[in-house]
VEXLO-779174 format. One record per residue (C-alpha): residue number from 0; residue in three letters; x, y negated, z. Coordinates in steps of 0.001 Angstrom, whole numbers, padded with zeros to 6 digits. Last residue first. Example, Ala and Ser with C-alpha at 12.3 -4.5 7.8 and 13.67 -1.06 7.14 Angstrom:
2
{1; SER; {013670; 001060; 007140}},
{0; ALA; {012300; 004500; 007800}},
//
This chain:
586
{585; ILE; {-005286; -000969; 033668}},
{584; ILE; {-006702; -000294; 030191}},
{583; LEU; {-004440; -002187; 027798}},
{582; ARG; {-004651; -000848; 024241}},
{581; VAL; {-001704; -000329; 021872}},
{580; GLY; {-002277; -002393; 018710}},
{579; GLY; {001110; -002344; 016979}},
{578; LEU; {003391; -002647; 020010}},
{577; ASP; {004859; -005955; 018817}},
{576; GLU; {001458; -007641; 019336}},
{575; VAL; {001693; -006965; 023081}},
{574; LYS; {005040; -008722; 023328}},
{573; TYR; {008070; -006646; 024248}},
{572; PRO; {010741; -006668; 026958}},
{571; PHE; {008312; -006526; 029935}},
{570; HIS; {009775; -008850; 032553}},
{569; ASP; {006584; -010936; 032897}},
{568; GLY; {004479; -007863; 033648}},
{567; PRO; {002862; -005290; 031406}},
{566; SER; {-000818; -004302; 031722}},
{565; ALA; {-001017; -000493; 031849}},
{564; ILE; {-000582; 001367; 028600}},
{563; PHE; {-002882; 003159; 026175}},
{562; MET; {-002619; 004893; 022794}},
{561; PHE; {-005760; 005383; 020675}},
{560; ASN; {-005107; 002019; 018961}},
{559; ILE; {-001819; 003525; 017740}},
{558; PRO; {-003666; 006125; 015636}},
{557; ILE; {-002736; 009745; 016580}},
{556; LYS; {-001228; 011882; 013839}},
{555; TRP; {001117; 013548; 016370}},
{554; ALA; {004317; 012882; 014428}},
{553; LYS; {003121; 009645; 012867}},
{552; SER; {001794; 008123; 016099}},
{551; LEU; {004780; 009487; 018038}},
{550; LYS; {007247; 007735; 015727}},
{549; ASN; {005244; 004484; 015725}},
{548; ILE; {005115; 004415; 019530}},
{547; LEU; {008807; 005321; 019856}},
{546; GLU; {009802; 002543; 017477}},
{545; PRO; {007528; -000001; 019169}},
{544; GLY; {009070; 000608; 022625}},
{543; PHE; {009757; 003193; 025302}},
{542; THR; {013266; 004623; 025119}},
{541; ASP; {013808; 008338; 024442}},
{540; ASP; {014459; 011694; 026072}},
{539; LEU; {010742; 012438; 026214}},
{538; GLU; {008792; 014004; 029084}},
{537; ILE; {005288; 015174; 028118}},
{536; PHE; {002400; 015861; 030522}},
{535; GLU; {-000673; 017400; 028861}},
{534; VAL; {-004094; 016643; 030375}},
{533; LYS; {-007004; 018679; 028943}},
{532; ILE; {-010244; 016810; 029570}},
{531; LYS; {-013336; 018730; 030707}},
{530; PRO; {-011562; 019994; 033833}},
{529; TYR; {-011106; 016482; 035261}},
{528; GLU; {-009962; 016971; 038882}},
{527; ARG; {-007670; 019874; 037966}},
{526; ASP; {-005732; 017803; 035422}},
{525; ILE; {-005671; 014837; 037808}},
{524; VAL; {-004111; 016982; 040557}},
{523; ASP; {-001532; 018388; 038142}},
{522; ILE; {-000726; 014804; 037067}},
{521; ASP; {-000211; 013850; 040714}},
{520; ASN; {002131; 016800; 041280}},
{519; ARG; {004283; 015825; 038284}},
{518; LEU; {004350; 012203; 039490}},
{517; GLU; {005302; 013259; 043036}},
{516; ASN; {008099; 015428; 041680}},
{515; THR; {009652; 012288; 040303}},
{514; VAL; {010440; 011656; 036651}},
{513; ALA; {013576; 009626; 036123}},
{512; ASN; {014189; 006424; 034198}},
{511; GLY; {017862; 005564; 033845}},
{510; ASN; {017651; 003742; 030539}},
{509; LYS; {016171; 006829; 028842}},
{508; LEU; {013401; 008997; 030287}},
{507; ALA; {010278; 007986; 028346}},
{506; THR; {007019; 009132; 029946}},
{505; VAL; {003968; 010490; 028121}},
{504; VAL; {000547; 011583; 029389}},
{503; LYS; {-001176; 013298; 026426}},
{502; LEU; {-004952; 013393; 026728}},
{501; ASN; {-007286; 015874; 025036}},
{500; LYS; {-011026; 016390; 025417}},
{499; THR; {-012148; 013172; 023720}},
{498; HIS; {-015037; 010757; 023246}},
{497; GLU; {-013890; 007485; 024750}},
{496; ASN; {-015336; 004773; 027009}},
{495; LYS; {-016475; 006372; 030265}},
{494; GLN; {-014193; 009432; 030443}},
{493; ILE; {-011269; 007430; 029113}},
{492; TYR; {-011750; 004691; 031717}},
{491; LEU; {-012225; 007180; 034564}},
{490; MET; {-009124; 009091; 033462}},
{489; VAL; {-006987; 005940; 033445}},
{488; LYS; {-008337; 004877; 036821}},
{487; ASN; {-007386; 008326; 038178}},
{486; LEU; {-003865; 007884; 036869}},
{485; THR; {-003618; 004605; 038782}},
{484; ALA; {-004796; 006246; 042015}},
{483; VAL; {-002470; 009225; 041498}},
{482; ASP; {000613; 007031; 041328}},
{481; ASP; {002260; 005757; 038165}},
{480; ASN; {005920; 006818; 037664}},
{479; LYS; {006315; 005075; 034312}},
{478; THR; {003341; 006062; 032203}},
{477; PHE; {002358; 005951; 028531}},
{476; TYR; {-001195; 007204; 027900}},
{475; VAL; {-001986; 009004; 024650}},
{474; PHE; {-005321; 010057; 023120}},
{473; GLU; {-006210; 013114; 021056}},
{472; GLN; {-009252; 013250; 018736}},
{471; SER; {-010837; 016650; 019130}},
{470; ASN; {-013940; 015132; 020736}},
{469; ILE; {-015249; 013613; 017490}},
{468; ASP; {-014438; 016646; 015387}},
{467; HIS; {-015989; 018924; 018036}},
{466; VAL; {-019195; 016901; 018044}},
{465; ILE; {-019372; 017170; 014246}},
{464; ARG; {-018622; 020909; 014348}},
{463; LEU; {-021299; 021408; 016965}},
{462; ILE; {-023735; 019651; 014637}},
{461; LYS; {-022968; 021943; 011708}},
{460; LYS; {-022932; 025198; 013672}},
{459; ASP; {-026264; 024521; 015321}},
{458; MET; {-027858; 023403; 012057}},
{457; LYS; {-026990; 026749; 010470}},
{456; PHE; {-028188; 028782; 013471}},
{455; VAL; {-031421; 026835; 013750}},
{454; PHE; {-032290; 027586; 010133}},
{453; ASN; {-031565; 031267; 010570}},
{452; ARG; {-033481; 031401; 013799}},
{451; PHE; {-036771; 030019; 012500}},
{450; PRO; {-038791; 030737; 015611}},
{449; ASP; {-036299; 028554; 017518}},
{448; PHE; {-037197; 025562; 015361}},
{447; VAL; {-038835; 023139; 017773}},
{446; SER; {-036925; 023810; 020971}},
{445; HIS; {-033597; 024393; 019230}},
{444; ILE; {-033968; 021290; 017077}},
{443; LEU; {-034677; 019165; 020106}},
{442; LYS; {-031652; 020560; 021898}},
{441; LEU; {-029411; 019700; 018956}},
{440; LEU; {-030898; 016224; 018667}},
{439; PHE; {-030040; 015629; 022307}},
{438; LYS; {-026522; 016794; 021580}},
{437; LEU; {-026325; 014408; 018630}},
{436; LEU; {-027701; 011583; 020752}},
{435; ILE; {-025085; 012170; 023433}},
{434; THR; {-022346; 012316; 020778}},
{433; ARG; {-023679; 009163; 019129}},
{432; ASN; {-023660; 007038; 022230}},
{431; LEU; {-021544; 004127; 021001}},
{430; MET; {-022851; 004468; 017430}},
{429; VAL; {-026479; 004485; 018612}},
{428; LEU; {-025806; 001467; 020793}},
{427; ILE; {-024365; -000371; 017789}},
{426; PHE; {-027485; 000380; 015726}},
{425; LEU; {-029716; -000786; 018571}},
{424; ILE; {-027652; -003990; 018819}},
{423; SER; {-028382; -004820; 015184}},
{422; PRO; {-032105; -003962; 015331}},
{421; ILE; {-032525; -006206; 018441}},
{420; PHE; {-030437; -009133; 017171}},
{419; TYR; {-032312; -009859; 013949}},
{418; GLU; {-035853; -010256; 015278}},
{417; LEU; {-034412; -011516; 018573}},
{416; PHE; {-032850; -014538; 016852}},
{415; VAL; {-036095; -015390; 015059}},
{414; THR; {-038018; -015466; 018326}},
{413; LEU; {-035308; -017398; 020197}},
{412; ASN; {-035149; -020133; 017560}},
{411; SER; {-038916; -020629; 017634}},
{410; PRO; {-040923; -019729; 014538}},
{409; VAL; {-041059; -022224; 011608}},
{408; GLY; {-044454; -023642; 010536}},
{407; GLU; {-043618; -027123; 011738}},
{406; SER; {-039893; -027578; 012218}},
{405; PRO; {-038378; -026209; 015397}},
{404; GLN; {-039179; -027515; 018915}},
{403; MET; {-036031; -027378; 020996}},
{402; ILE; {-036239; -025137; 024079}},
{401; ILE; {-033742; -022556; 022779}},
{400; ASN; {-031417; -025209; 021353}},
{399; GLY; {-031251; -027046; 024671}},
{398; ILE; {-030635; -023834; 026583}},
{397; LEU; {-027686; -023011; 024321}},
{396; ALA; {-026296; -026545; 024601}},
{395; VAL; {-026486; -026341; 028405}},
{394; LEU; {-024844; -022900; 028226}},
{393; VAL; {-022057; -024411; 026103}},
{392; ALA; {-021439; -027143; 028678}},
{391; ILE; {-021522; -024662; 031568}},
{390; ILE; {-018923; -022481; 029832}},
{389; ALA; {-016677; -025492; 029143}},
{388; PHE; {-016920; -026763; 032741}},
{387; ILE; {-016096; -023304; 034122}},
{386; ILE; {-013121; -022859; 031816}},
{385; ALA; {-011745; -026373; 032406}},
{384; GLY; {-012023; -026022; 036187}},
{383; TRP; {-010271; -022655; 036156}},
{382; SER; {-007355; -024113; 034216}},
{381; ALA; {-006539; -022786; 030750}},
{380; LYS; {-003190; -021050; 030356}},
{379; GLU; {-000540; -021100; 027656}},
{378; PRO; {001950; -018738; 025993}},
{377; ARG; {000564; -015566; 027617}},
{376; PRO; {002212; -012736; 029549}},
{375; LEU; {-000125; -010114; 031088}},
{374; ARG; {000243; -010129; 034850}},
{373; ASN; {-003234; -011626; 035416}},
{372; ARG; {-004940; -008902; 033435}},
{371; LYS; {-008054; -008241; 035552}},
{370; VAL; {-008807; -011652; 037071}},
{369; LYS; {-007270; -013998; 034509}},
{368; LEU; {-008422; -011872; 031570}},
{367; LEU; {-011889; -011652; 033110}},
{366; ILE; {-012102; -015457; 033252}},
{365; ASN; {-010908; -015771; 029638}},
{364; GLY; {-013480; -013186; 028541}},
{363; ILE; {-016168; -015272; 030218}},
{362; GLY; {-015046; -018242; 028106}},
{361; PHE; {-015156; -016066; 024998}},
{360; LEU; {-018618; -014888; 026019}},
{359; THR; {-019862; -018477; 026130}},
{358; MET; {-018429; -019196; 022670}},
{357; VAL; {-020117; -016042; 021326}},
{356; SER; {-023429; -017109; 022864}},
{355; LEU; {-023179; -020507; 021162}},
{354; PHE; {-022659; -018875; 017755}},
{353; SER; {-025390; -016276; 018162}},
{352; ILE; {-027981; -018725; 019518}},
{351; THR; {-027548; -021244; 016721}},
{350; TYR; {-027075; -018980; 013689}},
{349; VAL; {-029921; -016631; 014572}},
{348; GLY; {-032224; -019552; 015416}},
{347; ALA; {-031357; -021369; 012190}},
{346; LEU; {-032097; -018238; 010137}},
{345; LEU; {-035683; -019313; 009351}},
{344; LYS; {-034152; -022416; 007754}},
{343; VAL; {-033032; -019923; 005103}},
{342; ASN; {-036287; -020251; 003174}},
{341; GLY; {-034799; -018575; 000078}},
{340; ASN; {-037370; -015791; -000012}},
{339; THR; {-036553; -014947; 003627}},
{338; ILE; {-036290; -011264; 002664}},
{337; LEU; {-034332; -012175; -000491}},
{336; LEU; {-031701; -014186; 001408}},
{335; VAL; {-031480; -011488; 004089}},
{334; SER; {-030951; -008829; 001398}},
{333; ILE; {-028200; -010912; -000221}},
{332; THR; {-026419; -011376; 003121}},
{331; LEU; {-026580; -007646; 003953}},
{330; ALA; {-025361; -006570; 000512}},
{329; LEU; {-022387; -008919; 000846}},
{328; PHE; {-021647; -007541; 004326}},
{327; VAL; {-021704; -003994; 002929}},
{326; LEU; {-019406; -005007; 000061}},
{325; ILE; {-016991; -006814; 002387}},
{324; ILE; {-016763; -003883; 004795}},
{323; ARG; {-016190; -001497; 001883}},
{322; TYR; {-013448; -003742; 000522}},
{321; SER; {-011233; -003555; 003586}},
{320; SER; {-008578; -005652; 001863}},
{319; GLY; {-004909; -004595; 001694}},
{318; LYS; {-004431; -005776; -001887}},
{317; LYS; {-004119; -002182; -003099}},
{316; ASN; {-007578; -001392; -001733}},
{315; LYS; {-008454; -000397; 001818}},
{314; LYS; {-010694; 002317; 003339}},
{313; LEU; {-011389; 001551; 006988}},
{312; PHE; {-015178; 001120; 006596}},
{311; PHE; {-015893; 004848; 006241}},
{310; GLN; {-014428; 005298; 009724}},
{309; PRO; {-017948; 004585; 010983}},
{308; LEU; {-018393; 001662; 013410}},
{307; ILE; {-017649; 001837; 017126}},
{306; ARG; {-014696; 004079; 016329}},
{305; ASP; {-012092; 001623; 017704}},
{304; LEU; {-010559; 001292; 014234}},
{303; ALA; {-014073; 000645; 012910}},
{302; MET; {-014532; -002189; 015391}},
{301; ARG; {-011196; -003714; 014321}},
{300; GLU; {-012216; -003504; 010666}},
{299; LEU; {-015549; -005091; 011551}},
{298; LEU; {-013906; -008163; 013093}},
{297; GLY; {-011202; -008751; 010470}},
{296; SER; {-013683; -008454; 007583}},
{295; VAL; {-016252; -010595; 009389}},
{294; GLY; {-013810; -013487; 009605}},
{293; VAL; {-012702; -013351; 005955}},
{292; PHE; {-016274; -013092; 004625}},
{291; SER; {-017601; -015817; 006941}},
{290; THR; {-014757; -018197; 006109}},
{289; LEU; {-015445; -017700; 002385}},
{288; VAL; {-019052; -018794; 002928}},
{287; ALA; {-017750; -021876; 004766}},
{286; GLY; {-015675; -022640; 001678}},
{285; SER; {-018875; -022644; -000384}},
{284; LEU; {-020154; -025303; 002023}},
{283; VAL; {-016930; -027199; 001312}},
{282; LEU; {-017396; -026947; -002457}},
{281; PHE; {-021064; -027908; -002715}},
{280; ALA; {-020654; -030796; -000292}},
{279; ASP; {-017584; -032021; -002207}},
{278; ILE; {-019566; -031984; -005463}},
{277; GLY; {-022319; -034023; -003796}},
{276; ILE; {-019721; -036388; -002301}},
{275; ILE; {-018253; -036946; -005777}},
{274; ILE; {-021743; -037540; -007217}},
{273; ALA; {-022525; -040067; -004442}},
{272; LEU; {-019278; -041879; -005315}},
{271; TRP; {-020422; -042173; -008952}},
{270; ASP; {-023875; -043366; -007835}},
{269; GLY; {-022576; -046407; -005994}},
{268; GLY; {-020001; -047150; -003329}},
{267; ALA; {-021690; -048183; -000058}},
{266; TYR; {-025331; -047240; -000700}},
{265; SER; {-024629; -044220; -002919}},
{264; ALA; {-021978; -042894; -000556}},
{263; MET; {-024228; -043324; 002503}},
{262; GLU; {-027117; -041609; 000695}},
{261; ILE; {-024820; -038735; -000321}},
{260; LEU; {-023549; -038455; 003237}},
{259; LEU; {-027086; -038297; 004649}},
{258; THR; {-028404; -035685; 002191}},
{257; ASN; {-030123; -033081; 004393}},
{256; GLN; {-031544; -035259; 007171}},
{255; TYR; {-032094; -038353; 004993}},
{254; GLU; {-035264; -037054; 003314}},
{253; PRO; {-036776; -036088; 006675}},
{252; SER; {-036746; -039630; 008147}},
{251; GLN; {-034567; -040095; 011230}},
{250; LEU; {-031961; -042179; 009402}},
{249; VAL; {-034640; -044513; 007963}},
{248; PRO; {-036308; -045013; 011358}},
{247; LEU; {-032850; -045639; 012907}},
{246; THR; {-031907; -048435; 010496}},
{245; PHE; {-029194; -047800; 007915}},
{244; LEU; {-025557; -048786; 007290}},
{243; ALA; {-024071; -049334; 010776}},
{242; LEU; {-025877; -046341; 012297}},
{241; ALA; {-024626; -044171; 009434}},
{240; PHE; {-021047; -045382; 009884}},
{239; ILE; {-021131; -044631; 013621}},
{238; ALA; {-022544; -041139; 012967}},
{237; THR; {-019896; -040476; 010323}},
{236; LEU; {-017150; -041569; 012726}},
{235; PRO; {-018450; -039214; 015419}},
{234; ASN; {-018310; -036256; 012938}},
{233; ILE; {-015106; -037114; 011031}},
{232; VAL; {-012693; -037703; 013888}},
{231; SER; {-013296; -035082; 016559}},
{230; VAL; {-014123; -032433; 013919}},
{229; VAL; {-010815; -032910; 012120}},
{228; VAL; {-008678; -033199; 015260}},
{227; TRP; {-010233; -030099; 016836}},
{226; MET; {-009769; -028071; 013654}},
{225; ASN; {-006101; -029056; 013525}},
{224; ARG; {-005459; -028209; 017164}},
{223; LEU; {-007153; -024823; 016901}},
{222; THR; {-005258; -024034; 013669}},
{221; LYS; {-002023; -025003; 015434}},
{220; PRO; {-002759; -022555; 018236}},
{219; PHE; {-003011; -019738; 015622}},
{218; VAL; {000111; -020549; 013582}},
{217; GLY; {002760; -019419; 016089}},
{216; LYS; {003660; -016256; 014170}},
{215; GLN; {002176; -016181; 010677}},
{214; GLN; {-001516; -015444; 010346}},
{213; GLU; {-003224; -012236; 009158}},
{212; GLU; {-003264; -010801; 012687}},
{211; VAL; {-005212; -013890; 013820}},
{210; PHE; {-008169; -012983; 011584}},
{209; ASN; {-011046; -013078; 014102}},
{208; ALA; {-009401; -015682; 016344}},
{207; SER; {-009444; -018215; 013486}},
{206; SER; {-013213; -017823; 013169}},
{205; GLU; {-014110; -019102; 016648}},
{204; PHE; {-013911; -022770; 015619}},
{203; GLY; {-016215; -022002; 012700}},
{202; SER; {-019305; -023502; 014292}},
{201; VAL; {-018173; -026748; 015899}},
{200; GLY; {-020961; -028916; 014493}},
{199; LEU; {-023638; -026728; 016027}},
{198; MET; {-022679; -028344; 019334}},
{197; SER; {-024282; -031557; 018019}},
{196; ALA; {-027813; -030197; 018420}},
{195; ALA; {-027318; -029431; 022114}},
{194; PHE; {-025491; -032746; 022596}},
{193; GLY; {-028346; -034659; 020976}},
{192; LEU; {-030891; -032846; 023121}},
{191; PHE; {-029033; -033765; 026311}},
{190; ILE; {-028097; -037265; 025089}},
{189; ALA; {-031721; -038064; 024280}},
{188; ASN; {-032987; -036568; 027525}},
{187; THR; {-030543; -038631; 029577}},
{186; ILE; {-031212; -041840; 027632}},
{185; SER; {-034942; -041510; 028169}},
{184; GLY; {-038102; -041237; 026073}},
{183; GLY; {-036947; -038865; 023317}},
{182; THR; {-035294; -041491; 021113}},
{181; THR; {-034392; -044608; 023089}},
{180; PRO; {-036051; -047865; 022096}},
{179; MET; {-033908; -050043; 019756}},
{178; GLU; {-031066; -052179; 021104}},
{177; TRP; {-028295; -049948; 019715}},
{176; ASN; {-029987; -049951; 016301}},
{175; GLN; {-029713; -053734; 016191}},
{174; PHE; {-026051; -053444; 017221}},
{173; PHE; {-025313; -051083; 014318}},
{172; LEU; {-027285; -053287; 011929}},
{171; ASP; {-025172; -056327; 012778}},
{170; PHE; {-021906; -054592; 011854}},
{169; GLY; {-020847; -057008; 009101}},
{168; ASN; {-021466; -057295; 005342}},
{167; SER; {-017985; -057585; 003831}},
{166; ILE; {-016119; -055727; 006583}},
{165; LEU; {-018934; -053162; 006572}},
{164; PHE; {-018661; -052557; 002818}},
{163; PHE; {-014858; -052247; 002969}},
{162; VAL; {-015169; -049768; 005840}},
{161; ILE; {-017809; -047809; 003914}},
{160; PHE; {-015682; -047697; 000749}},
{159; GLY; {-012582; -046507; 002604}},
{158; THR; {-014534; -043923; 004604}},
{157; LEU; {-015971; -042431; 001411}},
{156; LEU; {-012470; -042056; -000019}},
{155; LEU; {-011223; -040446; 003199}},
{154; PHE; {-014229; -038116; 003152}},
{153; SER; {-013467; -037108; -000415}},
{152; GLY; {-009788; -036537; 000374}},
{151; LEU; {-010664; -034362; 003381}},
{150; HIS; {-013034; -032296; 001250}},
{149; PHE; {-010590; -032012; -001648}},
{148; LEU; {-007901; -030810; 000772}},
{147; PHE; {-010224; -028177; 002257}},
{146; ILE; {-011505; -026920; -001108}},
{145; GLY; {-007990; -026491; -002530}},
{144; ILE; {-006768; -024809; 000659}},
{143; ALA; {-009726; -022390; 000677}},
{142; VAL; {-009045; -021375; -002936}},
{141; LYS; {-005423; -020567; -002113}},
{140; ALA; {-006492; -018820; 001100}},
{139; SER; {-008714; -016366; -000775}},
{138; GLU; {-005694; -015219; -002804}},
{137; SER; {-003752; -014632; 000400}},
{136; VAL; {-006717; -012846; 002011}},
{135; GLY; {-006925; -010308; -000802}},
{134; GLY; {-008926; -009709; -003981}},
{133; ILE; {-011773; -008259; -001908}},
{132; THR; {-012149; -011761; -000450}},
{131; LEU; {-012521; -013260; -003931}},
{130; ALA; {-015080; -010600; -004888}},
{129; GLY; {-017206; -011457; -001851}},
{128; PHE; {-016718; -015129; -002641}},
{127; MET; {-018099; -014676; -006145}},
{126; CYS; {-020889; -012369; -004983}},
{125; LEU; {-022151; -014956; -002479}},
{124; LEU; {-022086; -017643; -005198}},
{123; VAL; {-023997; -015412; -007646}},
{122; ILE; {-026624; -014681; -004994}},
{121; THR; {-027023; -018400; -004301}},
{120; ALA; {-027328; -019093; -008053}},
{119; ILE; {-030141; -016548; -008326}},
{118; ILE; {-031958; -018085; -005336}},
{117; ILE; {-031543; -021715; -006479}},
{116; PRO; {-032267; -021568; -010208}},
{115; ILE; {-030071; -024370; -011689}},
{114; SER; {-032019; -026819; -013900}},
{113; PRO; {-031708; -029686; -011404}},
{112; ILE; {-027919; -030127; -011943}},
{111; LEU; {-026659; -032708; -009392}},
{110; HIS; {-029300; -032055; -006703}},
{109; HIS; {-029191; -028384; -007713}},
{108; LEU; {-025487; -028431; -006785}},
{107; TYR; {-026430; -029760; -003346}},
{106; HIS; {-029124; -027079; -003057}},
{105; ILE; {-026560; -024482; -004205}},
{104; ALA; {-024275; -025430; -001311}},
{103; GLU; {-027229; -025291; 001102}},
{102; ASN; {-027982; -021714; 000011}},
{101; ALA; {-024365; -020606; 000302}},
{100; SER; {-023982; -022268; 003717}},
{99; ILE; {-027226; -020788; 005066}},
{98; VAL; {-026469; -017264; 003831}},
{97; ALA; {-022824; -017200; 004951}},
{96; THR; {-023486; -018896; 008295}},
{95; ALA; {-026399; -016566; 009096}},
{94; MET; {-024290; -013479; 008436}},
{93; TYR; {-021285; -014870; 010289}},
{92; SER; {-023386; -015658; 013369}},
{91; LEU; {-025046; -012244; 013210}},
{90; LEU; {-021625; -010564; 013136}},
{89; THR; {-020414; -012649; 016075}},
{88; LEU; {-023500; -011738; 018121}},
{87; THR; {-022979; -008053; 017346}},
{86; ALA; {-019299; -008299; 018288}},
{85; ALA; {-020153; -009862; 021646}},
{84; PHE; {-022514; -006980; 022463}},
{83; SER; {-019885; -004531; 021209}},
{82; ALA; {-017420; -005890; 023768}},
{81; VAL; {-019920; -005144; 026550}},
{80; SER; {-020460; -001593; 025283}},
{79; LYS; {-016768; -000992; 024657}},
{78; SER; {-015848; -001818; 028227}},
{77; THR; {-014366; -004682; 030218}},
{76; THR; {-011024; -006541; 029967}},
{75; ASN; {-009382; -005296; 026778}},
{74; LEU; {-012650; -004852; 024880}},
{73; LEU; {-013876; -008216; 026204}},
{72; ALA; {-011047; -010194; 024588}},
{71; ASN; {-011119; -008121; 021387}},
{70; TYR; {-014867; -008661; 020938}},
{69; ALA; {-014518; -012388; 021684}},
{68; GLY; {-012123; -012739; 018752}},
{67; GLY; {-011781; -009483; 016797}},
{66; ASN; {-008305; -009483; 015324}},
{65; LEU; {-005354; -009054; 017696}},
{64; PRO; {-003170; -011575; 019491}},
{63; LEU; {-004044; -010471; 023053}},
{62; ALA; {-002220; -012815; 025462}},
{61; GLY; {-002053; -015718; 022993}},
{60; VAL; {-005593; -014863; 021856}},
{59; VAL; {-006959; -015297; 025364}},
{58; GLU; {-004798; -018263; 026399}},
{57; GLY; {-005160; -020229; 023161}},
{56; TYR; {-008891; -019572; 022927}},
{55; ILE; {-009400; -021014; 026405}},
{54; LYS; {-006902; -023845; 025870}},
{53; ARG; {-008585; -024962; 022649}},
{52; PHE; {-011932; -024443; 024371}},
{51; LEU; {-011222; -027431; 026593}},
{50; PHE; {-010682; -029646; 023543}},
{49; LEU; {-013929; -028293; 022085}},
{48; VAL; {-015807; -029507; 025137}},
{47; LEU; {-014255; -032976; 024755}},
{46; SER; {-015104; -033086; 021033}},
{45; VAL; {-018691; -032130; 021875}},
{44; ILE; {-018786; -035100; 024251}},
{43; LEU; {-017559; -037266; 021343}},
{42; LEU; {-020461; -035970; 019230}},
{41; THR; {-022910; -036831; 022003}},
{40; ILE; {-021509; -040383; 022077}},
{39; TRP; {-021808; -040738; 018276}},
{38; ALA; {-025465; -039734; 018528}},
{37; TYR; {-026302; -042388; 021154}},
{36; GLN; {-028167; -044600; 018642}},
{35; GLY; {-030714; -041854; 018023}},
{34; ALA; {-030118; -038815; 020232}},
{33; PHE; {-032391; -036218; 018589}},
{32; ALA; {-032532; -037216; 014907}},
{31; ILE; {-029167; -038983; 015218}},
{30; ALA; {-027543; -035688; 016281}},
{29; LEU; {-029076; -033881; 013289}},
{28; ALA; {-027903; -036592; 010890}},
{27; SER; {-024405; -036357; 012333}},
{26; VAL; {-024530; -032543; 012234}},
{25; TYR; {-025578; -032145; 008605}},
{24; LEU; {-022838; -032792; 006075}},
{23; VAL; {-020181; -033373; 008747}},
{22; SER; {-020632; -029698; 009676}},
{21; SER; {-018612; -028767; 006575}},
{20; SER; {-015540; -029496; 008697}},
{19; ILE; {-016139; -026431; 010905}},
{18; ASP; {-016580; -023991; 008037}},
{17; ASN; {-013911; -025434; 005751}},
{16; GLY; {-011529; -025518; 008712}},
{15; CYS; {-011653; -021719; 009207}},
{14; ILE; {-010026; -020900; 005858}},
{13; ALA; {-008242; -024263; 005539}},
{12; THR; {-006544; -024018; 008931}},
{11; SER; {-005217; -020550; 008097}},
{10; ALA; {-003910; -021709; 004709}},
{9; LEU; {-002358; -024899; 006095}},
{8; GLU; {-000675; -023118; 009019}},
{7; SER; {000660; -020324; 006800}},
{6; LEU; {-001016; -016960; 006213}},
{5; LYS; {000976; -013727; 006330}},
{4; ASN; {002047; -012186; 003055}},
{3; HIS; {000500; -008962; 001829}},
{2; LYS; {002184; -005566; 002043}},
{1; LYS; {001327; -003427; -000948}},
{0; MET; {-000003; -000001; 000002}},
//
């Protein structure tokens, strides 16, 4: 398989930055609709919350630099079931983002070329970016960079014209808007609802954590910084410009909600500038579709490696892309578009609640990392106060979006979210408990079809073979004179989270390490205590490290993500990412 190049700072920022920066097309108008003249303040509060999440994401991903985002954080601090809950929310967020962004992009293009059929063009756009992602992340990054730079250039051009217009005509309208009655009855309520709506403007901030393994060393924290700078500048500035160009009643009218930047461009620079902004809107929203495909590919591949999803998804092409994941996700997005008949506003609840829930879970993952994996080295740390404040802020935004009244004729956000979340989480639960369900199915077949012994006999053999194949997977735990209590924790974790009957306990003897009689006795005790799992103790005349892990993985045909270690301390000679995906379970 051809080894693909890691992504640079610009490429990584562009992939996730297109998603978060595309928010300028709608979030300022949305904030003004709820907060009126205080919209720019709510957007600055969002910037503060995002600044705190820079440290949270930096600590979690710095300690565990593997694909998967919140799923990876919770997998290494809790259990597969909890991590799968976060993964389901992330998947729904990506699905809604891809469909909404593609559909909105085509609407902007339709504004420029009215003859374009919206649903067919949306499907074509989704297929184009699906094919681009299958072509490899490096190739996808080139397109993302072009879109990102054009978007920033277009906004800079728009800013120049607006500033010139305001210098010529003054800021009187901004101050008139400031004196108008408060939207929503009170300043507090206006800022609360405005903040809840404005938090949608940071969707995409979580994406970088889902493809961190594709990035060059040290790039991830820079992507967080760059995204924070972009969203902290363009969103509040757009709200200020809008309030200085138009009256509040005009800004809060329905026709300005979807095309605010185009109206601003037309008013300050003319129709030609409005056309440029329309093209930019189409491109950057298309870039958000690309972000969804890249992010979901990294997430689902990690879940398949951990056997939460079928191994069918792990097949790669020559470019190193998990093309089956991309094709399934493409089919899912197209089906959702057709089911909603192009009325993708129905997905707003899925997008809103999923995204904000994922951010909350990432903060919780940071807390668990501090409590359970405190010895694990990490390049930076978020303070307890920052974590708690950030989680509370996101929960406030989540509550605000749940209680918000949607458009007339549209179900509540929570109702639509549950319609998509419940089937998704049921599928994940089935995958997590498939051996139990298979055994239950076996008993059911016996009770119903016992009179037909030949049929029962054939089904019996087939299902037992499937269960055997699942349980025959061997796992490895590397130890260095652990005591019986630690070994017992290892067995409890494996018994609860993995389907296996074989565990190899390995110790490396070089560099003066010696195996004590106590360790051998403790392993014998553990072997007797857990009769359903065969424990094999192996002493190797070797040095523990990446080379040994890779050698054993190839020799024993055991994937590295089925090998476990206890959390290393500050003096551990390797970084977690150097070990190729070894899991931390103690």
